All heavy atoms as an XYZ file, in Angstrom:
866
protein
N     -11.677      0.853      4.926
C     -10.471      0.051      5.001
C      -9.396      0.865      5.718
O      -9.209      2.041      5.431
C      -9.999     -0.332      3.600
C      -8.687     -1.097      3.489
C      -8.795     -2.491      4.116
C      -8.300     -1.228      2.036
N      -8.694      0.228      6.644
C      -7.591      0.867      7.348
C      -6.315      0.079      7.063
O      -6.344     -1.143      6.944
C      -7.870      0.900      8.860
C      -8.992      1.818      9.220
C     -10.303      1.391      9.193
C      -8.733      3.146      9.566
C     -11.342      2.244      9.516
C      -9.769      4.003      9.886
C     -11.075      3.552      9.862
N      -5.215      0.782      6.946
C      -3.926      0.156      6.651
C      -2.858      0.683      7.601
O      -3.004      1.760      8.182
C      -3.478      0.423      5.194
C      -4.415     -0.230      4.216
C      -3.372      1.905      4.918
N      -1.802     -0.094      7.751
C      -0.644      0.373      8.508
C       0.248      1.183      7.586
O       0.562      0.760      6.485
C       0.169     -0.797      9.072
C      -0.423     -1.391     10.295
C      -1.073     -2.607     10.249
C      -0.335     -0.729     11.514
C      -1.627     -3.156     11.382
C      -0.881     -1.266     12.659
C      -1.537     -2.497     12.590
N       0.648      2.349      8.029
C       1.600      3.183      7.317
C       2.739      3.444      8.295
O       2.635      4.310      9.158
C       0.937      4.491      6.875
O       1.879      5.318      6.229
N       3.800      2.662      8.176
C       4.868      2.706      9.191
C       4.324      2.117     10.473
O       3.936      0.964     10.512
N       4.266      2.912     11.529
C       3.706      2.452     12.804
C       2.318      3.035     13.042
O       1.727      2.822     14.094
C       4.637      2.802     13.991
C       5.959      2.057     13.872
C       4.876      4.306     14.070
N       1.788      3.780     12.075
C       0.488      4.433     12.211
C      -0.609      3.662     11.483
O      -0.361      3.057     10.447
C       0.541      5.857     11.640
C       1.576      6.701     12.335
O       1.666      6.690     13.553
N       2.375      7.418     11.562
N      -1.807      3.719     12.016
C      -2.980      3.190     11.333
C      -3.621      4.353     10.598
O      -3.836      5.420     11.171
C      -3.980      2.561     12.333
C      -5.232      2.104     11.597
C      -3.331      1.418     13.092
N      -3.917      4.151      9.310
C      -4.435      5.230      8.482
C      -5.619      4.718      7.668
O      -5.628      3.570      7.224
C      -3.320      5.690      7.545
C      -3.658      6.849      6.683
C      -2.427      7.300      5.902
O      -1.293      7.024      6.259
N      -2.665      8.007      4.809
N      -6.630      5.557      7.482
C      -7.765      5.200      6.650
C      -7.339      5.270      5.189
O      -6.716      6.233      4.751
C      -8.938      6.144      6.900
C     -10.184      5.739      6.162
C     -11.354      6.636      6.516
C     -12.581      6.196      5.737
N     -13.719      7.068      5.974
N      -7.666      4.189      4.432
C      -7.343      4.148      3.016
C      -8.159      5.198      2.276
O      -9.314      5.449      2.594
C      -7.642      2.761      2.444
C      -7.292      2.648      0.999
C      -8.138      2.757     -0.045
C      -6.007      2.422      0.452
N      -7.461      2.617     -1.223
C      -6.149      2.398     -0.953
C      -4.737      2.228      1.002
C      -5.080      2.191     -1.797
C      -3.678      2.017      0.141
C      -3.848      2.003     -1.238
N      -7.570      5.819      1.280
C      -8.231      6.793      0.425
C      -8.723      8.012      1.207
O      -9.788      8.550      0.945
C      -9.392      6.132     -0.325
C      -9.774      6.922     -1.565
O      -8.948      7.725     -2.049
O     -10.908      6.756     -2.033
N      -7.933      8.415      2.198
C      -8.274      9.613      2.974
C      -7.000     10.424      3.173
O      -5.902      9.886      3.183
C      -8.863      9.238      4.314
N      -7.135     11.694      3.347
C      -5.974     12.552      3.553
C      -5.601     13.282      2.283
O      -6.144     13.047      1.205
N      -4.641     14.166      2.412
C      -4.281     15.019      1.286
C      -3.306     14.353      0.312
O      -3.250     14.724     -0.851
C      -3.679     16.322      1.803
O      -2.531     16.039      2.583
N      -2.533     13.380      0.768
C      -1.579     12.707     -0.106
C      -2.074     11.308     -0.449
O      -2.450     10.547      0.438
C      -0.211     12.598      0.569
C       0.500     13.911      0.844
C       1.781     13.654      1.620
C       0.808     14.631     -0.452
N      -2.096     10.945     -1.736
C      -2.518      9.593     -2.095
C      -1.480      8.562     -1.652
O      -0.285      8.832     -1.657
C      -2.629      9.641     -3.621
C      -1.798     10.802     -4.038
C      -1.760     11.757     -2.881
N      -1.960      7.412     -1.232
C      -1.061      6.326     -0.837
C      -0.603      5.578     -2.092
O      -1.296      5.559     -3.104
C      -1.766      5.387      0.129
C      -2.145      6.075      1.430
S      -2.946      4.944      2.567
C      -1.513      4.034      3.115
N       0.540      4.961     -2.015
C       1.079      4.209     -3.142
C       0.721      2.744     -3.007
O       0.875      2.155     -1.942
C       2.616      4.364     -3.208
O       2.925      5.744     -3.360
C       3.200      3.583     -4.364
N       0.255      2.174     -4.100
C      -0.011      0.745     -4.161
C       1.170      0.095     -4.883
O       1.720      0.668     -5.827
C      -1.346      0.443     -4.878
C      -1.342      0.926     -6.305
C      -1.678     -1.023     -4.810
N       1.600     -1.065     -4.410
C       2.721     -1.776     -5.015
C       2.352     -3.247     -5.122
O       1.847     -3.826     -4.159
C       3.982     -1.618     -4.164
C       5.218     -2.310     -4.729
C       6.423     -1.413     -4.601
C       5.469     -3.618     -4.026
N       2.573     -3.828     -6.289
C       2.345     -5.258     -6.472
C       3.553     -5.856     -7.174
O       3.998     -5.350     -8.207
C       1.102     -5.539     -7.310
C       0.954     -6.996     -7.624
N       0.548     -7.916     -6.697
C       1.212     -7.686     -8.748
C       0.543     -9.113     -7.233
N       0.945     -8.995     -8.484
N       4.071     -6.934     -6.610
C       5.147     -7.688     -7.258
C       4.598     -9.073     -7.570
O       4.062     -9.745     -6.697
C       6.372     -7.804     -6.362
C       7.527     -8.511     -7.094
C       8.785     -8.589     -6.283
N       9.379     -7.259     -6.175
C      10.508     -7.036     -5.532
N      11.143     -8.015     -4.918
N      10.995     -5.812     -5.467
N       4.714     -9.470     -8.817
C       4.184    -10.761     -9.252
C       5.007    -11.909     -8.684
O       6.098    -11.707     -8.153
C       4.204    -10.851    -10.780
O       5.539    -11.030    -11.255
N       4.472    -13.097     -8.849
C       5.265    -14.280     -8.556
C       6.366    -14.378     -9.614
O       6.350    -13.649    -10.613
C       4.394    -15.528     -8.576
C       3.882    -15.891     -9.956
C       3.050    -17.151     -9.915
C       2.666    -17.585    -11.335
N       1.959    -18.847    -11.324
N       7.302    -15.259     -9.426
C       8.347    -15.501    -10.419
C       7.758    -16.436    -11.475
O       7.260    -17.507    -11.150
C       9.604    -16.122     -9.780
C      10.625    -16.481    -10.845
C      10.200    -15.165     -8.759
N       7.779    -15.981    -12.725
C       7.247    -16.790    -13.815
C       8.375    -17.567    -14.473
O       9.361    -16.982    -14.921
C       6.554    -15.907    -14.861
C       5.251    -15.356    -14.373
C       5.193    -14.096    -13.793
C       4.091    -16.102    -14.462
C       3.998    -13.577    -13.330
C       2.889    -15.594    -13.998
C       2.841    -14.329    -13.430
N       8.234    -18.892    -14.551
C       9.216    -19.773    -15.186
C       8.865    -19.923    -16.659
O       7.734    -20.235    -16.994
C       9.183    -21.112    -14.485
C       9.799    -22.309    -15.196
C      11.271    -22.221    -15.541
N      12.154    -21.937    -14.471
C      12.730    -22.843    -13.699
N      12.474    -24.111    -13.838
N      13.574    -22.472    -12.778
N       9.835    -19.662    -17.524
C       9.659    -19.812    -18.968
C       9.975    -21.255    -19.348
O      10.835    -21.883    -18.738
C      10.602    -18.868    -19.712
C      10.568    -17.417    -19.256
C       9.199    -16.804    -19.377
O       8.523    -16.941    -20.381
N       8.768    -16.130    -18.317
N       9.334    -21.806    -20.380
C       9.645    -23.171    -20.806
C      11.090    -23.319    -21.292
O      11.685    -24.379    -21.193
C       8.662    -23.460    -21.933
C       7.842    -22.250    -22.120
C       8.250    -21.214    -21.124
N      11.637    -22.213    -21.790
C      13.064    -22.175    -22.173
C      13.537    -20.739    -21.996
O      12.733    -19.807    -21.998
C      13.270    -22.658    -23.604
C      12.604    -21.801    -24.634
C      12.798    -22.364    -26.056
N      12.149    -21.552    -27.020
C      10.885    -21.641    -27.382
N      10.128    -22.564    -26.838
N      10.372    -20.838    -28.285
N      14.815    -20.556    -21.854
C      15.356    -19.206    -21.662
C      14.958    -18.332    -22.843
O      15.102    -18.722    -24.002
C      16.873    -19.264    -21.524
N      14.405    -17.169    -22.522
C      13.934    -16.266    -23.568
C      14.039    -14.830    -23.079
O      14.523    -14.567    -21.986
C      12.486    -16.600    -23.953
O      11.639    -16.429    -22.839
N      13.554    -13.921    -23.891
C      13.599    -12.504    -23.576
C      12.233    -11.910    -23.889
O      11.792    -11.956    -25.027
C      14.692    -11.847    -24.421
C      14.711    -10.351    -24.287
O      13.830     -9.679    -24.778
N      15.725     -9.823    -23.652
N      11.548    -11.385    -22.872
C      10.317    -10.653    -23.124
C      10.706     -9.364    -23.838
O      11.651     -8.696    -23.446
C       9.587    -10.363    -21.820
N       9.976     -9.027    -24.889
C      10.396     -7.863    -25.672
C       9.470     -6.658    -25.540
O       9.877     -5.550    -25.860
C      10.544     -8.244    -27.147
O       9.314     -8.732    -27.650
N       8.217     -6.865    -25.083
C       7.266     -5.763    -24.944
C       6.447     -5.929    -23.662
O       6.345     -7.026    -23.121
C       6.310     -5.676    -26.164
C       7.050     -5.250    -27.419
C       5.566     -6.975    -26.375
N       5.859     -4.821    -23.210
C       5.011     -4.860    -22.015
C       3.920     -3.819    -22.135
O       4.003     -2.892    -22.960
C       5.843     -4.616    -20.759
N       2.895     -3.963    -21.284
C       1.801     -3.000    -21.232
C       1.276     -2.967    -19.799
O       1.206     -4.007    -19.132
C       0.673     -3.412    -22.177
C      -0.506     -2.472    -22.165
C      -1.624     -2.922    -23.087
O      -1.869     -4.138    -23.214
O      -2.262     -2.034    -23.673
N       0.915     -1.776    -19.322
C       0.309     -1.616    -18.006
C      -1.035     -0.919    -18.203
O      -1.106      0.126    -18.844
C       1.201     -0.778    -17.057
C       0.509     -0.580    -15.719
C       2.556     -1.441    -16.861
N      -2.081     -1.516    -17.629
C      -3.414     -0.925    -17.677
C      -3.734     -0.444    -16.264
O      -3.732     -1.239    -15.316
C      -4.461     -1.947    -18.143
C      -4.078     -2.504    -19.512
C      -5.854     -1.304    -18.182
C      -4.872     -3.724    -19.926
N      -3.982      0.850    -16.124
C      -4.224      1.438    -14.799
C      -5.308      2.501    -14.888
O      -5.568      3.049    -15.959
C      -2.935      2.045    -14.251
N      -5.926      2.789    -13.739
C      -6.915      3.869    -13.683
C      -6.250      5.234    -13.741
O      -6.815      6.177    -14.287
C      -7.754      3.762    -12.409
C      -8.751      2.618    -12.470
O      -8.935      2.028    -13.555
O      -9.347      2.309    -11.420
N      -5.064      5.340    -13.147
C      -4.322      6.602    -13.115
C      -2.869      6.349    -13.481
O      -2.287      5.354    -13.078
C      -4.379      7.237    -11.711
C      -5.780      7.659    -11.323
O      -6.436      8.316    -12.134
O      -6.206      7.322    -10.204
N      -2.304      7.257    -14.235
C      -0.884      7.216    -14.598
C      -0.236      8.465    -14.034
O      -0.926      9.449    -13.786
C      -0.739      7.169    -16.119
C      -1.286      5.898    -16.739
C      -2.584      5.852    -17.235
C      -0.514      4.749    -16.810
C      -3.094      4.697    -17.801
C      -1.019      3.585    -17.379
C      -2.307      3.562    -17.868
O      -2.800      2.414    -18.423
N       1.064      8.494    -13.819
C       2.052      7.488    -14.173
C       2.079      6.320    -13.192
O       1.650      6.428    -12.052
C       3.375      8.259    -14.117
C       3.149      9.304    -13.084
C       1.690      9.676    -13.198
N       2.609      5.208    -13.700
C       2.822      3.982    -12.943
C       4.281      3.599    -13.139
O       4.826      3.766    -14.229
C       1.897      2.857    -13.466
C       2.231      1.531    -12.857
C       0.439      3.219    -13.240
N       4.923      3.105    -12.101
C       6.304      2.631    -12.231
C       6.283      1.128    -12.513
O       5.634      0.366    -11.804
C       7.120      2.921    -10.964
O       7.121      4.331    -10.738
C       8.560      2.437    -11.108
N       6.989      0.716    -13.556
C       7.076     -0.679    -13.981
C       8.514     -1.136    -13.798
O       9.442     -0.445    -14.219
C       6.682     -0.788    -15.464
C       6.857     -2.160    -16.057
C       5.806     -3.057    -16.057
C       8.053     -2.540    -16.630
C       5.952     -4.316    -16.623
C       8.227     -3.794    -17.192
C       7.163     -4.689    -17.190
N       8.699     -2.302    -13.167
C      10.038     -2.878    -13.024
C      10.014     -4.321    -13.511
O       9.028     -5.037    -13.306
C      10.503     -2.850    -11.564
C      10.728     -1.450    -11.038
C      11.258     -1.467     -9.624
C      11.494     -0.055     -9.110
N      12.099     -0.060     -7.768
N      11.099     -4.741    -14.145
C      11.237     -6.103    -14.649
C      12.527     -6.708    -14.118
O      13.596     -6.104    -14.246
C      11.273     -6.104    -16.183
C      11.570     -7.450    -16.836
C      10.381     -8.396    -16.683
C      11.925     -7.267    -18.308
N      12.415     -7.888    -13.505
C      13.577     -8.656    -13.073
C      13.653     -9.913    -13.919
O      12.622    -10.484    -14.291
C      13.442     -9.102    -11.615
C      13.768     -8.064    -10.611
C      14.978     -7.809    -10.040
C      12.865     -7.125    -10.016
N      14.877     -6.762     -9.153
C      13.593     -6.333     -9.116
C      11.503     -6.870    -10.171
C      13.006     -5.326     -8.371
C      10.918     -5.863     -9.433
C      11.676     -5.103     -8.538
N      14.859    -10.357    -14.216
C      15.051    -11.585    -14.976
C      16.257    -12.313    -14.416
O      17.225    -11.691    -13.974
C      15.261    -11.264    -16.453
N      16.194    -13.646    -14.414
C      17.296    -14.432    -13.874
C      17.238    -15.864    -14.340
O      16.369    -16.258    -15.115
N      18.158    -16.633    -13.841
C      18.238    -18.051    -14.173
C      17.776    -18.879    -12.983
O      17.911    -18.472    -11.839
C      19.677    -18.420    -14.556
C      20.233    -17.633    -15.714
C      19.398    -17.736    -16.980
O      18.865    -18.768    -17.319
N      19.255    -16.616    -17.673
N      17.246    -20.045    -13.269
C      16.771    -20.939    -12.226
C      17.921    -21.847    -11.794
O      18.727    -22.257    -12.603
C      15.615    -21.782    -12.762
C      14.949    -22.610    -11.741
N      14.094    -22.079    -10.808
C      15.037    -23.924    -11.467
C      13.655    -23.035    -10.027
N      14.207    -24.165    -10.412
N      17.985    -22.129    -10.506
C      18.977    -23.073    -10.005
C      18.249    -24.151     -9.219
O      17.041    -24.063     -9.001
C      19.985    -22.359     -9.095
O      19.356    -21.984     -7.891
N      18.977    -25.150     -8.769
C      18.339    -26.225     -8.000
C      17.759    -25.710     -6.696
O      16.855    -26.320     -6.126
C      19.356    -27.337     -7.723
O      20.446    -26.807     -6.987
N      18.241    -24.552     -6.216
C      17.715    -23.960     -4.988
C      16.545    -23.008     -5.250
O      16.038    -22.370     -4.340
C      18.813    -23.164     -4.268
C      19.936    -24.069     -3.794
O      19.710    -25.286     -3.718
O      21.023    -23.556     -3.535
N      16.123    -22.851     -6.503
C      15.038    -21.939     -6.829
C      15.565    -20.714     -7.558
O      16.575    -20.765     -8.242
N      14.883    -19.577     -7.383
C      15.238    -18.309     -8.027
C      16.683    -17.984     -7.763
O      17.146    -18.049     -6.637
C      14.314    -17.234     -7.483
C      14.640    -15.844     -7.900
C      15.292    -14.926     -7.140
C      14.313    -15.190     -9.115
N      15.382    -13.738     -7.826
C      14.796    -13.873     -9.030
C      13.668    -15.583    -10.270
C      14.634    -12.957    -10.066
C      13.521    -14.662    -11.293
C      13.994    -13.374    -11.172
N      17.387    -17.608     -8.780
C      18.809    -17.360     -8.635
C      19.210    -16.083     -9.349
O      19.000    -15.961    -10.554
C      19.552    -18.563     -9.196
O      20.727    -18.231     -9.827
N      19.753    -15.159     -8.599
C      20.371    -13.953     -9.161
C      19.470    -13.209    -10.124
O      19.873    -12.854    -11.220
C      21.698    -14.302     -9.831
N      18.237    -12.979     -9.719
C      17.356    -12.160    -10.549
C      17.900    -10.738    -10.593
O      18.111    -10.117     -9.565
N      18.147    -10.248    -11.783
C      18.714     -8.908    -11.942
C      17.641     -7.946    -12.431
O      16.830     -8.290    -13.293
C      19.868     -8.953    -12.943
N      17.636     -6.746    -11.879
C      16.718     -5.709    -12.338
C      17.148     -5.292    -13.742
O      18.245     -4.789    -13.944
C      16.736     -4.514    -11.383
C      15.800     -3.367    -11.725
C      14.341     -3.810    -11.712
C      16.008     -2.219    -10.746
N      16.272     -5.530    -14.715
C      16.590     -5.214    -16.112
C      16.013     -3.879    -16.559
O      16.517     -3.276    -17.508
C      16.058     -6.315    -17.041
C      16.681     -7.669    -16.809
C      18.146     -7.644    -17.142
C      18.777     -9.014    -16.992
N      20.204     -9.009    -17.264
N      14.925     -3.413    -15.879
C      14.300     -2.179    -16.327
C      13.485     -1.561    -15.208
O      12.775     -2.268    -14.486
C      13.354     -2.471    -17.508
C      12.504     -1.300    -18.014
C      13.370     -0.285    -18.753
C      11.385     -1.794    -18.899
N      13.599     -0.252    -15.065
C      12.676      0.558    -14.277
C      12.192      1.642    -15.217
O      12.997      2.365    -15.808
C      13.372      1.196    -13.051
O      13.870      0.160    -12.203
C      12.406      2.072    -12.273
N      10.855      1.748    -15.365
C      10.317      2.699    -16.343
C       9.043      3.332    -15.806
O       8.203      2.663    -15.231
C       9.999      1.966    -17.641
C       9.400      2.873    -18.685
C       8.979      2.100    -19.905
N       8.322      2.985    -20.842
C       8.652      3.101    -22.100
N       9.625      2.380    -22.607
N       7.989      3.920    -22.885
N       8.916      4.632    -16.038
C       7.666      5.318    -15.719
C       6.748      5.186    -16.932
O       7.089      5.603    -18.033
C       7.917      6.792    -15.411
C       6.655      7.510    -15.001
C       6.907      8.950    -14.622
O       7.293      9.199    -13.459
O       6.729      9.824    -15.499
N       5.584      4.590    -16.703
C       4.608      4.383    -17.763
C       3.562      5.485    -17.644
O       2.970      5.661    -16.581
C       3.952      2.990    -17.633
C       2.913      2.771    -18.717
C       5.007      1.894    -17.657
N       3.342      6.228    -18.718
C       2.460      7.394    -18.661
C       1.100      7.170    -19.315
O       0.249      8.056    -19.288
C       3.136      8.612    -19.321
O       3.453      8.269    -20.670
C       4.398      9.004    -18.564
N       0.883      6.003    -19.905
C      -0.398      5.716    -20.533
C      -0.464      4.274    -20.990
O       0.513      3.529    -20.902
N      -1.635      3.903    -21.498
C      -1.846      2.524    -21.941
C      -1.331      2.347    -23.364
O      -2.076      2.359    -24.329
C      -3.323      2.169    -21.861
C      -3.568      0.717    -22.183
C      -5.003      0.322    -22.087
N      -5.141     -1.061    -22.522
C      -6.255     -1.732    -22.497
N      -7.356     -1.159    -22.057
N      -6.295     -2.979    -22.908
N      -0.026      2.217    -23.446
C       0.631      1.962    -24.720
C       1.622      0.833    -24.509
O       2.301      0.778    -23.483
C       1.380      3.206    -25.203
C       0.473      4.352    -25.617
C       1.275      5.574    -25.969
C       1.809      5.458    -27.361
N       2.486      6.699    -27.819
N       1.717     -0.050    -25.479
C       2.725     -1.105    -25.429
C       4.091     -0.448    -25.557
O       4.279      0.460    -26.358
C       2.488     -2.128    -26.563
C       3.596     -3.161    -26.602
C       1.122     -2.807    -26.390
N       5.056     -0.893    -24.723
C       6.402     -0.337    -24.793
C       7.430     -1.447    -24.891
O       7.169     -2.591    -24.501
C       6.692      0.595    -23.604
C       6.489     -0.030    -22.251
C       7.533     -0.655    -21.573
C       5.231      0.018    -21.630
C       7.340     -1.207    -20.321
C       5.032     -0.530    -20.380
C       6.083     -1.144    -19.723
N       8.588     -1.100    -25.438
C       9.663     -2.075    -25.626
C      10.408     -2.320    -24.322
O      10.598     -1.408    -23.520
C      10.656     -1.595    -26.689
C      10.090     -1.601    -28.078
C      11.147     -1.247    -29.092
C      10.550     -1.346    -30.488
N      11.561     -1.178    -31.509
N      10.859     -3.551    -24.156
C      11.705     -3.942    -23.032
C      13.137     -4.101    -23.539
O      13.344     -4.353    -24.733
C      11.201     -5.260    -22.424
C       9.796     -5.205    -21.824
C       9.343     -6.608    -21.394
C       9.741     -4.253    -20.647
N      14.122     -3.973    -22.658
C      15.510     -4.090    -23.113
C      15.834     -5.504    -23.593
O      15.257     -6.481    -23.101
C      16.325     -3.727    -21.869
C      15.424     -4.021    -20.725
C      14.032     -3.752    -21.214
N      16.735     -5.583    -24.532
C      17.194     -6.869    -25.049
C      18.591     -7.175    -24.535
O      19.069     -6.564    -23.577
N      19.232     -8.125    -25.176
C      20.615     -8.441    -24.849
C      20.786     -9.478    -23.749
O      21.879     -9.638    -23.222
N      19.718    -10.187    -23.393
C      19.822    -11.229    -22.370
C      18.730    -12.263    -22.620
O      17.759    -12.007    -23.338
C      19.646    -10.646    -20.962
C      18.238    -10.185    -20.695
C      17.315    -11.043    -20.112
C      17.814     -8.916    -21.048
C      15.999    -10.639    -19.906
C      16.518     -8.502    -20.837
C      15.603     -9.366    -20.265
O      14.319     -8.975    -20.063
N      18.907    -13.426    -22.067
C      17.831    -14.414    -22.007
C      17.708    -14.841    -20.551
O      18.676    -14.799    -19.792
C      18.100    -15.651    -22.886
O      19.313    -16.255    -22.481
C      18.169    -15.271    -24.360
N      16.505    -15.222    -20.168
C      16.257    -15.603    -18.778
C      15.218    -16.713    -18.714
O      14.325    -16.782    -19.557
C      15.767    -14.388    -17.990
N      15.357    -17.561    -17.729
C      14.363    -18.610    -17.477
C      13.248    -18.095    -16.566
O      12.117    -18.533    -16.663
C      15.017    -19.818    -16.817
C      16.028    -20.516    -17.692
C      16.756    -21.614    -16.941
O      17.006    -21.451    -15.732
O      17.071    -22.634    -17.567
N      13.590    -17.188    -15.656
C      12.642    -16.689    -14.663
C      12.468    -15.185    -14.829
O      13.441    -14.457    -14.983
C      13.144    -16.975    -13.245
C      13.266    -18.462    -12.954
O      12.522    -19.252    -13.563
O      14.092    -18.835    -12.105
N      11.208    -14.721    -14.753
C      10.925    -13.292    -14.849
C       9.918    -12.890    -13.785
O       9.065    -13.689    -13.387
C      10.388    -12.933    -16.227
C      11.414    -13.116    -17.314
S      10.855    -12.440    -18.863
C      12.164    -13.007    -19.930
N      10.037    -11.650    -13.354
C       9.146    -11.112    -12.331
C       8.879     -9.642    -12.650
O       9.775     -8.926    -13.081
C       9.789    -11.255    -10.954
C       8.887    -10.922     -9.807
C       9.546    -11.244     -8.467
O      10.758    -11.088     -8.302
N       8.756    -11.698     -7.529
N       7.623     -9.198    -12.423
C       7.201     -7.826    -12.703
C       6.771     -7.162    -11.407
O       6.164     -7.804    -10.550
C       6.007     -7.811    -13.681
C       6.423     -8.329    -15.048
C       5.396     -6.426    -13.796
C       5.254     -8.536    -15.986
N       7.074     -5.874    -11.279
C       6.569     -5.068    -10.167
C       5.964     -3.806    -10.751
O       6.531     -3.199    -11.658
C       7.696     -4.705     -9.206
C       7.244     -3.840     -8.046
C       8.391     -3.434     -7.148
O       8.943     -4.308     -6.453
O       8.761     -2.246     -7.176
N       4.781     -3.416    -10.245
C       4.135     -2.168    -10.649
C       3.734     -1.402     -9.405
O       3.354     -1.984     -8.392
C       2.906     -2.408    -11.556
C       3.321     -2.849    -12.939
C       1.952     -3.417    -10.949
N       3.844     -0.073     -9.471
C       3.432      0.763     -8.340
C       2.872      2.072     -8.870
O       3.256      2.549     -9.931
C       4.603      1.019     -7.386
O       5.642      1.693     -8.051
N       1.924      2.627     -8.110
C       1.308      3.883     -8.484
C       0.345      4.326     -7.400
O       0.251      3.702     -6.338
N      -0.394      5.378     -7.660
C      -1.316      5.906     -6.654
C      -2.770      5.588     -6.969
O      -3.659      5.985     -6.219
C      -1.151      7.426     -6.501
O      -1.357      8.039     -7.769
C       0.223      7.761     -5.952
N      -3.048      4.914     -8.061
C      -4.408      4.518     -8.414
C      -4.475      3.023     -8.618
O      -3.479      2.311     -8.481
N      -5.656      2.547     -8.957
C      -5.844      1.116     -9.197
C      -5.058      0.686    -10.437
O      -5.079      1.358    -11.462
C      -7.322      0.807     -9.378
N      -4.362     -0.437    -10.322
C      -3.628     -1.017    -11.442
C      -4.385     -2.277    -11.837
O      -4.529     -3.201    -11.040
C      -2.168     -1.317    -11.072
C      -1.468     -0.002    -10.711
C      -1.458     -2.026    -12.217
C      -0.102     -0.165    -10.087
N      -4.890     -2.291    -13.047
C      -5.749     -3.368    -13.511
C      -4.927     -4.567    -13.985
O      -5.238     -5.710    -13.659
C      -6.681     -2.861    -14.638
C      -7.555     -3.981    -15.178
C      -7.522     -1.693    -14.133
N      -3.873     -4.307    -14.753
C      -3.070     -5.406    -15.292
C      -1.699     -4.904    -15.711
O      -1.526     -3.742    -16.057
C      -3.764     -6.026    -16.495
N      -0.747     -5.819    -15.683
C       0.600     -5.581    -16.210
C       1.015     -6.866    -16.916
O       0.920     -7.947    -16.337
C       1.580     -5.230    -15.109
N       1.451     -6.723    -18.160
C       1.775     -7.893    -18.978
C       3.112     -7.677    -19.657
O       3.376     -6.602    -20.195
C       0.690     -8.113    -20.066
C       1.013     -9.324    -20.908
C      -0.684     -8.238    -19.450
N       3.953     -8.708    -19.648
C       5.190     -8.727    -20.436
C       5.095     -9.939    -21.357
O       4.646    -11.006    -20.941
C       6.411     -8.832    -19.533
N       5.506     -9.759    -22.612
C       5.372    -10.837    -23.589
C       6.469    -10.742    -24.644
O       7.205     -9.762    -24.699
C       3.996    -10.763    -24.247
N       6.497    -11.747    -25.476
C       7.483    -11.774    -26.539
C       7.124    -10.933    -27.737
O       7.985    -10.573    -28.531
N       5.822    -10.611    -27.891
C       5.390     -9.814    -29.037
C       4.094     -9.069    -28.694
O       3.396     -9.426    -27.739
C       5.143    -10.715    -30.255
O       4.033    -11.550    -30.014
N       3.763     -8.079    -29.502
C       2.528     -7.326    -29.318
C       1.318     -8.250    -29.490
O       0.338     -8.151    -28.762
C       2.455     -6.130    -30.307
C       1.109     -5.442    -30.219
C       3.588     -5.149    -30.017
N       1.386     -9.186    -30.457
C       0.257    -10.095    -30.660
C       0.012    -10.962    -29.422
O      -1.138    -11.286    -29.123
C       0.460    -10.954    -31.914
O       1.615    -11.739    -31.794
N       1.045    -11.354    -28.709
C       0.863    -12.119    -27.474
C       0.136    -11.275    -26.417
O      -0.703    -11.787    -25.683
C       2.208    -12.567    -26.903
C       2.829    -13.721    -27.644
C       4.171    -14.126    -27.028
O       4.370    -13.923    -25.819
O       5.013    -14.628    -27.775
N       0.446     -9.997    -26.334
C      -0.237     -9.115    -25.379
C      -1.706     -9.008    -25.759
O      -2.586     -9.057    -24.888
C       0.427     -7.722    -25.324
C       1.731     -7.830    -24.568
C      -0.496     -6.702    -24.672
C       2.491     -6.534    -24.424
N      -2.012     -8.869    -27.022
C      -3.403     -8.721    -27.474
C      -4.221     -9.983    -27.199
O      -5.429     -9.914    -27.075
C      -3.451     -8.373    -28.962
C      -2.817     -7.047    -29.275
C      -3.577     -5.901    -28.625
N      -2.856     -4.656    -28.743
C      -2.503     -3.897    -27.719
N      -2.803     -4.246    -26.499
N      -1.857     -2.773    -27.904
N      -3.558    -11.142    -27.092
C      -4.254    -12.407    -26.820
C      -4.648    -12.538    -25.353
O      -5.500    -13.345    -25.025
C      -3.374    -13.591    -27.227
C      -3.169    -13.712    -28.714
C      -2.143    -14.773    -29.071
O      -1.665    -15.493    -28.164
O      -1.825    -14.893    -30.260
N      -4.039    -11.734    -24.448
C      -4.336    -11.888    -23.022
C      -5.559    -11.138    -22.597
O      -6.098    -10.328    -23.231
C      -3.149    -11.427    -22.162
O      -2.857    -10.067    -22.453
C      -1.948    -12.287    -22.382
């Protein structure tokens, strides 16, 4: 596999420095404004950077999604998300140098275990 790195073509998984993988989810619409309280990232290698955006929906679509959290995740442990807001729309971004299997944000630990 070859990828573009800036203006250069580079072979994936080659060279002395690992390349960073980044995935940003679609915007998830909640049935009602709520607050995700916990998250978990499953990856082949840690650390992984986890970001959470939350915002309100408008007639024009996604509106004013604010970055609520940036966190370095060092292992497969459920972690708390910040409170103090409710949102209709949420979006997750994860990045790291190894394969990222899954990233989940939910209202409770039991909801994460159900996925």
